[in-house]
C-alpha positions in Angstrom: 115.7 123.9 116.7 115.2 124.4 113.5 112.9 126.5 112.1 109.9 124.4 110.6 111.1 123.0 106.5 109.0 121.8 103.9 108.4 117.5 104.2 109.4 115.2 101.9 106.2 115.3 99.5 107.1 112.6 97.4 107.3 110.0 100.2 103.7 111.2 101.4 100.5 109.8 101.1 98.9 111.4 98.0 95.9 113.7 98.6 93.3 114.5 96.6 93.8 116.7 93.8 92.0 119.0 91.3 90.7 117.4 88.1 93.0 119.6 86.5 96.1 118.4 88.4 95.4 114.9 88.2 95.0 115.4 84.2 98.5 117.5 83.9 100.2 114.4 85.8 98.3 112.0 83.7 100.0 114.1 80.4 103.0 114.9 81.9 104.0 111.4 82.4 103.4 110.1 79.5 105.0 113.3 77.6 108.1 111.8 80.1 107.7 108.7 79.0 108.3 109.3 75.3 104.8 108.5 73.8 104.2 112.1 72.2 107.4 112.8 71.0 108.9 116.0 70.8 108.5 117.8 67.4 104.6 116.2 67.1 101.6 117.5 68.6 100.1 116.6 71.0 96.0 115.2 70.9 93.5 117.4 69.7 91.2 119.2 72.4 88.2 117.2 71.2 90.3 114.0 71.6 91.0 115.0 75.3 88.4 116.0 75.9 86.4 112.8 75.0 89.3 111.1 77.1 89.1 113.0 80.2 85.6 114.0 80.0 86.2 117.7 81.4 85.2 120.9 79.8 87.6 123.4 77.0 88.2 125.4 79.5 90.2 123.0 81.7 92.0 121.1 79.0 93.4 124.3 78.0 94.4 125.8 81.2 96.2 122.2 81.3 98.3 122.8 78.5 99.3 126.2 79.9 100.2 124.3 83.0 102.4 122.1 80.6 103.6 125.2 78.6 104.6 126.6 81.9 106.7 123.3 82.9 108.5 123.7 78.9 106.6 121.0 77.6 104.7 122.3 74.7 104.2 125.3 73.1 100.5 126.1 71.5 100.7 127.6 68.0 98.1 128.9 65.9 96.4 126.8 62.8 99.7 124.5 64.3 97.6 123.0 67.5 99.9 122.2 70.4 103.4 120.9 69.4 106.2 119.1 72.0 109.2 120.9 72.3 112.8 119.1 72.7 113.4 118.1 75.9 116.5 120.5 76.1 113.0 122.9 77.0 111.6 121.1 80.0 112.2 122.3 83.0 113.1 119.6 85.0 114.1 121.4 87.9 110.3 122.0 88.4 108.7 120.2 91.5 105.6 118.6 89.5 108.0 117.3 86.7 110.3 115.7 89.3 107.2 114.4 91.1 106.1 112.9 87.6 109.2 111.2 86.9 109.7 109.9 90.6 105.8 107.9 90.7 107.2 106.5 86.9 110.3 104.9 88.2 114.2 105.5 88.8 116.3 104.0 85.8 119.7 104.4 85.9 120.1 107.1 83.7 117.8 109.2 85.8 120.0 108.4 88.9 123.0 109.0 86.9 121.5 112.7 86.2 120.6 113.0 89.8 123.8 112.3 91.0 125.6 114.5 88.3 123.6 117.5 89.8 124.2 117.2 93.3 128.0 116.4 92.6 128.1 119.5 90.7 125.8 121.6 93.1 126.1 120.5 96.9 129.4 120.9 97.6 130.1 124.6 96.1 126.6 125.2 98.4 128.2 123.5 101.3 131.5 126.1 100.7 129.2 129.4 100.4 127.8 127.9 103.9 131.1 128.0 105.4 131.9 131.8 104.2 128.5 133.3 105.0 127.0 131.0 107.8 125.2 132.5 110.6 125.6 131.1 114.2 121.8 130.0 114.4 121.8 128.4 111.6 125.1 126.5 112.4 123.3 125.8 115.6 120.1 124.3 113.3 122.8 121.9 110.7 123.7 120.6 115.1 120.1 120.6 115.4 119.8 118.5 112.1 122.5 116.1 112.8 120.8 115.5 116.4 117.7 114.6 114.9 119.8 112.4 112.4 121.1 110.4 115.1 117.5 109.1 116.4 117.5 105.5 116.6 113.7 105.2 116.0 113.7 106.3 112.6 111.7 104.9 110.1 113.5 105.6 105.9 111.0 108.4 106.2 111.8 110.4 109.4 115.1 109.9 108.7 114.9 110.9 105.0 112.6 114.2 106.8 115.6 114.8 108.7 118.3 114.8 106.0 116.3 116.9 103.8 115.9 119.5 106.3 119.9 119.4 106.8 120.8 120.4 103.3 117.7 123.1 103.0 119.1 124.8 106.3 122.4 124.8 104.0 120.8 125.9 101.0 119.7 129.2 103.6 122.7 129.7 104.5 124.6 129.9 101.5 122.6 133.4 101.4 121.9 132.6 97.7 117.8 132.5 96.8 118.9 129.9 93.5 120.8 127.3 95.9 117.8 127.2 98.2 115.5 127.2 95.2 117.4 123.6 94.1 116.1 121.9 97.0 113.3 120.4 94.7 116.4 118.5 93.0 117.8 117.1 96.5 114.4 115.9 98.0 114.1 114.1 94.9 118.0 112.4 94.9 116.8 111.8 99.0 113.6 109.8 97.5 115.2 107.9 94.9 118.3 106.8 97.4 115.6 105.8 100.2 113.2 103.9 98.3 116.6 101.8 97.5 118.0 101.7 100.9 118.4 104.1 103.6 121.4 104.3 106.2 118.8 103.1 108.7 118.3 99.8 107.9 122.2 99.3 109.3 123.3 100.8 112.7 126.8 100.9 111.7 125.9 102.6 108.3 123.4 105.1 110.0 126.2 106.4 112.7 129.0 106.6 109.8 126.3 108.8 108.0 125.3 111.0 111.3 129.3 111.3 111.5 129.3 112.5 107.9 126.8 115.0 108.0 128.3 116.0 111.5 131.8 116.4 109.8 130.0 119.3 107.2 128.7 121.0 109.8 132.2 121.0 111.6 133.5 122.2 108.6 130.8 125.1 107.4 131.0 126.2 111.3 134.9 126.9 111.2 134.4 128.9 108.2 137.0 126.1 105.8 135.1 126.6 102.4 137.6 123.8 100.9 137.0 121.3 103.8 133.0 122.0 104.0 133.2 120.8 99.8 135.1 118.0 100.5 132.8 117.0 103.5 129.6 116.8 101.5 131.3 115.5 98.7 131.6 112.8 100.7 128.1 112.5 102.0 126.6 112.3 98.5 129.1 110.0 97.1 128.5 107.0 100.6 124.5 107.7 99.4 125.3 106.8 95.8 127.4 104.2 96.9 125.0 102.7 99.1 122.4 103.0 96.1 124.5 100.8 93.7 125.6 98.2 96.5 121.7 97.2 96.9 120.6 97.3 93.2 123.6 94.9 92.6 121.7 92.8 95.2 118.3 92.6 94.5 117.3 90.3 96.3 118.0 92.1 99.6 116.3 95.3 98.9 112.8 95.6 101.1 
């Protein structure tokens, strides 16, 4: 059995959060929406303190959080300035979660697809060269879990995420494993629109496509593993595009 891996937090119910987290999320989403344009200043401390009814200490900690994510920079006698979007850390788990809460537009979906197509086939190829027997067994177990016929959209997405995280670990490259947040967000985006479990034939094809990735990894065939992974990603993207063209059929 694969060892426990992080769940799909962006599909799970919201947990109680501290005032710091709530305010950081509110301002972070407003930044993502363009309410505070790059090059301009964030509202002054007194305005934010009045708006959120918090202390100066809390709002300063919030600004430190936003600065750590690349959104803002504080300058003496200038205030807290919004940085250009090129500096924003879109791989940050919180930033991705905030973006998910704002919904998915075509541009965001396209960006996610480009990142997945660039990184995940390469990860599968590395896994083919470096995987252990235990990791191959873990991947087989992930595929068996995905094949269950009693899945909800969320439970299938969790099994799918486990599969991709094991591949990340099998690369032996900690940076590959660190892009899990992007994969998680992409899966949330996919399964909010459509899921293989909505159609038994699609479910079977999806499971078989993932099994083909494992076959190539176990065989040590890096090119085949990369090609099989690209097919998995492309299939998911095609499913979303098909469902988005038929809005009346969305669930």
